[in-house]
Phi, psi and omega in degrees: 000135178276154174302328183293337177288321181300311184299328172296312187297316182292317181287330177294320183289328175293303182304320177300316180292312180300334178279341186298291186307321176302305183296318187293311183298326184288322173299328182274353174083014182258138175293155180204156178299147180202169179296335186264011174276167171240127345298153186308134175070348172252328179278170186274143175241156183290166181292328169312299181305319180288325171300313182296319173296315175297318171305315173298321174298313185294317180298310168307313177304312180299307193297318190292324187278323183259344184249352176253117183075209181223070179310127165236111186296340186271352175282118183315303182305312177288326174289333177289315180291325173299319184292325176295314174302324182289321189295303187295323173302323181289326179290313184296317177288328179302314187288305180303311179286332179297338179291328192263337194253354177091007186286340176285332181218067186305332181296332183269344185249353174230152176291141174281154174161170185276114184288332179297336183276348178273341179290000000 
């Protein structure tokens, strides 16, 4: 296996992980941070922009995963490299988007209380 295939699988995982929050936020009709917002990456973009940006990321991730080399999800080395790309992009986006959406300090951004009592 060539190292370029591993690199492709890693970035394929990263692009797929990055595409999910943008695409899902857009499908839900919610604005979300994107590179096209002002300021870049911090401001909110429309749900339409996020669907398009998420779809582009998912498409690039698919191309890197399925059209470079011969990716086999059952091959532990290939799945591990792909999973590492997903995990690292997930951690990076959790920290970055958490700054704006309260995820880095959830106790400060949402009222405490027993949710079962409100149901």
